[in-house]
GUPA-414578 format. One line per 2 residues: number of its first residue (from 1); their letters; for each residue z negated, y, x of C-alpha. Coordinates in Angstrom, 2 decimals. Layout:
% GUPA-414578
NUM	a	Z/Y/X; ... $
This chain:
% GUPA-414578
1	mm	-19.18/59.31/-189.07; -16.17/60.65/-190.61 $
3	ki	-12.81/61.76/-189.12; -12.42/65.37/-190.51 $
5	af	-10.00/68.29/-190.72; -11.58/71.56/-190.83 $
7	mg	-9.81/74.51/-192.07; -11.63/78.03/-191.49 $
9	sp	-10.64/81.28/-189.56; -13.46/84.00/-189.53 $
11	df	-17.05/83.92/-187.69; -18.20/82.70/-191.19 $
13	av	-16.84/79.18/-190.64; -17.91/78.63/-186.97 $
15	ps	-21.66/77.35/-187.76; -20.05/74.71/-190.05 $
17	ln	-17.37/73.62/-187.54; -20.26/73.16/-184.95 $
19	al	-22.27/71.52/-187.09; -19.82/68.82/-187.70 $
21	ve	-19.12/68.47/-184.07; -23.20/68.56/-183.20 $
23	ag	-23.53/65.65/-185.88; -21.27/63.58/-184.02 $
25	he	-18.35/63.51/-186.87; -14.83/63.33/-185.57 $
27	vv	-12.75/66.79/-186.24; -9.23/65.57/-185.67 $
29	av	-7.66/68.99/-186.00; -8.57/72.68/-186.84 $
31	ya	-6.37/74.69/-189.04; -7.06/78.59/-188.55 $
33	qp	-5.01/81.72/-189.63; -2.43/82.55/-186.83 $
35	pr	-3.36/85.09/-184.12; -2.91/89.03/-185.07 $
37	pa	-2.72/92.11/-183.60; -5.83/93.79/-183.34 $
39	gr	-7.42/96.77/-181.16; -5.91/99.63/-179.87 $
41	gk	-3.55/98.07/-177.82; -2.59/95.96/-180.76 $
43	ae	-2.83/92.47/-178.67; -2.48/89.55/-180.55 $
45	rk	-6.16/88.06/-181.37; -7.33/84.74/-182.13 $
47	ta	-9.50/84.11/-185.22; -13.20/82.96/-184.26 $
49	vh	-12.70/79.65/-185.61; -9.42/79.28/-183.03 $
51	ar	-11.35/80.30/-180.18; -14.46/78.08/-180.92 $
53	ae	-12.13/74.96/-181.31; -10.50/75.63/-178.24 $
55	el	-13.68/75.79/-176.44; -14.48/72.46/-178.09 $
57	gi	-11.26/70.88/-176.86; -10.06/70.44/-180.54 $
59	ev	-6.43/70.87/-181.12; -5.56/74.05/-183.30 $
61	rt	-2.86/74.75/-185.78; -2.22/77.95/-187.09 $
63	pr	0.67/77.57/-189.82; 1.58/80.50/-192.15 $
65	sl	1.80/78.31/-194.90; 1.06/75.04/-195.97 $
67	rd	3.75/74.52/-198.41; 6.36/73.32/-195.68 $
69	ad	6.99/69.34/-196.47; 6.99/68.67/-192.80 $
71	eq	3.75/70.55/-192.35; 2.28/68.41/-195.22 $
73	er	3.61/65.39/-193.41; 1.55/66.43/-190.11 $
75	fl	-1.53/66.74/-192.03; -1.36/63.59/-193.64 $
77	al	-0.58/61.94/-190.33; -3.91/62.92/-189.04 $
79	ga	-5.67/60.19/-191.18; -8.75/62.60/-192.15 $
81	dl	-11.23/60.87/-194.24; -12.32/64.56/-195.45 $
83	gv	-11.07/68.04/-195.22; -13.55/70.78/-195.05 $
85	va	-12.91/74.18/-195.77; -14.78/77.35/-195.03 $
87	ay	-13.03/80.93/-195.68; -9.57/79.54/-194.30 $
89	gl	-7.42/82.14/-196.13; -4.59/80.01/-197.36 $
91	il	-4.04/78.44/-200.40; -4.05/74.72/-200.18 $
93	pk	-1.12/72.97/-202.38; -1.97/69.72/-204.28 $
95	ei	-0.35/67.67/-201.24; -2.78/68.90/-198.56 $
97	ld	-5.88/68.39/-201.29; -4.95/64.90/-201.70 $
99	ap	-4.05/63.92/-198.20; -7.56/62.90/-196.98 $
101	qq	-9.10/59.93/-198.45; -12.10/61.71/-200.14 $
103	gc	-9.98/65.02/-200.61; -11.42/68.14/-199.30 $
105	vn	-14.62/70.12/-199.75; -15.29/74.17/-199.70 $
107	vh	-18.07/75.93/-198.35; -17.81/78.83/-200.57 $
109	as	-20.40/82.11/-200.22; -21.61/82.35/-203.67 $
111	ll	-23.55/80.46/-206.14; -20.69/79.47/-208.26 $
113	pr	-19.12/80.03/-210.98; -20.56/83.61/-209.97 $
115	wr	-18.01/85.15/-207.63; -15.15/83.15/-207.20 $
117	ga	-12.21/84.51/-205.19; -11.86/86.19/-201.73 $
119	ap	-14.78/88.76/-201.34; -18.06/87.05/-202.90 $
121	iq	-20.54/88.42/-200.68; -19.38/91.92/-200.87 $
123	ra	-19.17/91.86/-204.53; -22.42/90.52/-205.13 $
125	il	-24.06/93.14/-203.11; -22.01/95.95/-204.85 $
127	ag	-23.23/94.46/-208.17; -26.87/94.51/-207.33 $
129	de	-27.19/91.04/-207.38; -30.84/89.92/-205.95 $
131	vs	-29.88/86.51/-204.95; -26.69/84.71/-203.75 $
133	gv	-26.07/81.63/-201.73; -23.50/78.74/-200.77 $
135	ti	-21.69/76.10/-202.89; -20.44/73.16/-201.39 $
137	mq	-17.48/72.23/-203.86; -14.94/69.53/-204.38 $
139	md	-11.69/71.50/-204.19; -9.11/71.64/-206.97 $
141	eg	-5.82/73.39/-207.53; -7.60/76.25/-208.91 $
143	ld	-9.18/79.41/-207.39; -12.88/78.11/-206.71 $
145	tg	-12.77/76.04/-210.02; -13.72/72.58/-208.69 $
147	pm	-16.77/70.39/-209.32; -19.96/71.45/-207.57 $
149	ll	-21.55/69.15/-204.98; -24.70/71.14/-203.74 $
151	kr	-26.19/74.74/-203.88; -28.50/76.78/-201.80 $
153	el	-29.88/80.01/-202.59; -30.61/82.93/-200.56 $
155	di	-32.21/86.51/-201.12; -29.73/89.40/-200.39 $
157	rg	-31.93/92.25/-201.35; -31.91/95.20/-198.89 $
159	kt	-29.36/93.26/-196.62; -25.95/94.30/-195.61 $
161	ag	-22.44/92.24/-195.70; -23.02/91.32/-192.24 $
163	qv	-26.69/90.24/-192.35; -25.45/88.06/-195.54 $
165	te	-22.73/86.80/-193.97; -24.59/85.56/-190.97 $
167	kl	-27.16/84.04/-193.17; -24.89/82.38/-195.25 $
169	an	-22.64/80.90/-192.57; -25.83/79.10/-191.22 $
171	lg	-27.04/77.99/-194.68; -23.35/76.78/-195.80 $
173	as	-23.58/74.37/-192.49; -26.84/73.13/-193.15 $
175	al	-25.75/72.41/-196.56; -22.94/70.87/-195.55 $
177	ld	-24.74/68.54/-193.29; -27.08/67.67/-195.73 $
179	wl	-24.05/66.75/-198.55; -22.59/64.70/-195.86 $
181	rd	-25.85/62.64/-195.14; -26.70/62.34/-198.88 $
183	pt	-23.53/62.55/-201.24; -24.52/64.04/-204.73 $
185	pp	-22.30/63.73/-207.77; -19.96/66.45/-208.42 $
187	qp	-20.78/68.65/-211.46; -18.45/70.18/-213.36 $
189	qp	-18.57/74.19/-213.16; -19.57/76.03/-216.54 $
191	ed	-17.09/78.75/-217.46; -19.93/80.95/-218.82 $
193	ga	-20.97/83.44/-216.51; -17.68/82.88/-213.96 $
195	ty	-16.80/86.15/-212.48; -13.92/86.71/-209.94 $
197	ak	-14.69/88.55/-206.59; -11.38/90.45/-205.74 $
199	ki	-10.48/91.27/-202.14; -12.05/94.68/-200.91 $
201	dk	-9.49/97.53/-200.85; -10.02/99.96/-198.39 $
203	ge	-10.06/102.84/-200.76; -13.14/101.46/-202.35 $
205	ar	-14.76/102.26/-199.13; -14.80/106.11/-199.68 $
207	vd	-18.14/107.11/-200.87; -17.97/108.99/-204.63 $
209	ws	-20.85/111.05/-204.98; -20.62/111.05/-208.50 $
211	lt	-21.82/107.86/-208.55; -25.75/107.03/-208.81 $
213	ae	-27.65/106.83/-205.22; -28.48/103.08/-206.01 $
215	qi	-24.77/102.39/-206.46; -23.86/104.06/-203.22 $
217	er	-26.60/102.42/-201.31; -24.98/99.20/-202.47 $
219	qv	-21.60/100.37/-201.08; -23.16/101.22/-197.75 $
221	ra	-24.30/97.70/-197.31; -21.72/96.05/-198.90 $
223	fn	-18.86/97.52/-196.46; -21.17/97.32/-193.31 $
225	pv	-19.78/96.33/-191.09; -16.25/96.56/-192.48 $
227	pg	-14.59/98.45/-193.65; -17.56/100.88/-193.42 $
229	aw	-18.53/103.26/-196.26; -17.31/106.65/-195.34 $
231	fe	-17.34/110.18/-196.30; -15.67/113.43/-195.32 $
233	an	-18.05/116.29/-193.55; -16.89/119.26/-191.32 $
235	ge	-13.25/118.18/-191.83; -14.13/114.58/-190.47 $
237	rv	-14.32/111.10/-191.32; -17.82/110.13/-190.88 $
239	kl	-19.04/106.10/-191.57; -22.23/105.74/-193.35 $
241	ld	-23.97/102.56/-191.77; -27.34/102.90/-193.31 $
243	ae	-28.93/104.86/-196.08; -31.76/104.85/-198.54 $
245	cv	-32.52/106.26/-202.08; -34.79/109.08/-202.52 $
247	dg	-35.77/111.89/-204.96; -33.49/114.89/-204.98 $
249	tg	-31.38/116.73/-207.42; -28.03/119.07/-206.76 $
251	aa	-24.53/119.06/-207.28; -22.75/115.65/-206.48 $
253	ge	-22.10/115.55/-202.68; -24.53/118.65/-202.06 $
255	vv	-26.89/118.43/-198.93; -30.19/119.17/-200.83 $
257	ge	-32.77/117.94/-198.04; -33.32/117.37/-194.27 $
259	pl	-32.15/115.23/-192.40; -28.90/115.04/-194.32 $
261	vi	-30.04/114.07/-197.74; -27.27/114.45/-200.11 $
263	ac	-27.46/114.50/-204.00; -25.99/111.99/-206.25 $
265	se	-25.10/111.86/-209.88; -29.12/110.40/-210.18 $
267	da	-31.26/110.91/-207.38; -29.97/111.47/-203.62 $
269	lh	-29.21/109.75/-200.69; -30.88/109.90/-197.30 $
271	cr	-28.14/109.00/-194.81; -29.88/107.61/-191.60 $
273	rl	-27.27/106.21/-189.53; -24.00/107.26/-188.96 $
275	qr	-20.75/107.10/-187.15; -17.82/109.63/-186.05 $
277	ag	-14.20/108.25/-185.19; -14.05/107.25/-181.79 $
279	ka	-17.79/107.35/-181.22; -20.87/105.12/-181.26 $
281	pm	-23.37/104.63/-184.14; -25.86/107.49/-184.02 $
283	di	-29.23/107.79/-185.83; -28.88/110.92/-188.14 $
285	ed	-31.07/113.06/-185.80; -28.83/112.36/-182.92 $
287	ll	-25.75/113.07/-184.55; -26.85/116.42/-186.26 $
289	rg	-27.63/117.91/-182.65; -23.91/118.21/-182.01 $
291	fp	-22.65/117.99/-185.65; -24.75/120.07/-187.81 $
293	ip	-24.51/119.55/-191.82; -26.67/122.11/-193.09 $
295	vg	-28.37/122.21/-196.57; -26.37/123.65/-198.86 $
297	sv	-22.94/122.53/-197.69; -21.11/120.07/-199.81 $
299	vg	-19.58/116.91/-198.46; -16.52/115.36/-199.62 $
């Protein structure tokens, strides 16, 4: 069994932390992003990993940077055999990467070298990828450029980002334990086929009806649950949570069928589940009873 320093923040990382503990490894400390204001009251909220580590009785550290020499000394003093990183959110300087005896490995939510970077799951869905997966990789100073240790694939067709995240989180935890039990030699990443998954900008979530129905349907899945694809109707912003491509023609953004079939540049989109601001998600029939969007109207 190994002494492991674990570094992660969101829900995606929790299964990997749980797996390490359940397998009997000694997690000597957990590093997570600091608590941040959230919700209407702007009360500080701990990350999912922070909360879970406290439940497990593991020391939690939340530095805002790892570039400080004192912070690096604290990390080195842990005497970890290995650092395990999963969606941590901070850049690890060389001093941190080199501190554990066996370096640091990362549970990355894509089949590297495709979709290096911050938003691999959303970018894979937006691009229409049919298969994604997880890569256990040895970390270096580059952005997800280190040697690959183990890969596991997942069919992501028709799935939302939330569904893919949950499945890849569990797949990543399983792959991590498999590699720890039976380490495989590192394989350098090929540069051929490398792509960069830049962070999602909130502006990308607004539906552009001049795109094809297929492109918008991907957008709906990629941004479910956050930030949520949206459009304007009756002067309100409405989140689009579920939709399917159907036949239909008309001006982009025109409602051309019931219930709420909207024309795109190619084909049309049947909006099946939506959410008005401040209200719970609703199936389209329930929403339209109190919020009519008739055929012939144009949404923005």
